[in-house]
C-alpha positions, -999 to 999 in steps of 0.1 A, spaced: -336 725 -191 -330 689 -200 -327 679 -163 -363 695 -155 -378 679 -186 -362 644 -174 -376 647 -140 -410 656 -152 -409 625 -172 -396 604 -142 -422 620 -118 -450 614 -145 -440 578 -149 -440 571 -112 -475 588 -108 -486 567 -137 -474 536 -120 -490 545 -88 -523 550 -106 -519 517 -126 -515 496 -95 -539 516 -74 -516 526 -49 -530 562 -54 -565 572 -63 -570 597 -91 -581 624 -68 -549 620 -48 -531 622 -81 -549 654 -89 -541 670 -57 -504 659 -61 -502 674 -94 -517 705 -85 -495 709 -55 -465 705 -78 -479 730 -103 -485 757 -74 -451 748 -57 -433 757 -89 -446 792 -90 -432 799 -53 -400 809 -38 -396 771 -29 -388 762 -67 -353 773 -67 -340 754 -35 -358 725 -48 -341 728 -83 -308 732 -66 -312 701 -44 -325 680 -75 -293 692 -96 -270 684 -65 -283 649 -63 -282 643 -100 -245 655 -99 -238 632 -69 -252 600 -87 -232 609 -119 -202 609 -99 -207 573 -83 
């Protein structure tokens, strides 16, 4: 759970940064957020979580 929460904070910060510097519009940010929300409720959520965990573990071993 701690990994998921920290990734939410990281991705939220990146999205806020992109909005702040107008690299992405508000409409695009809304679509990206909605896509992430609906993606989390599909069968693709588990492989994505496993991939994120593997990357975090690999970075921890560096």
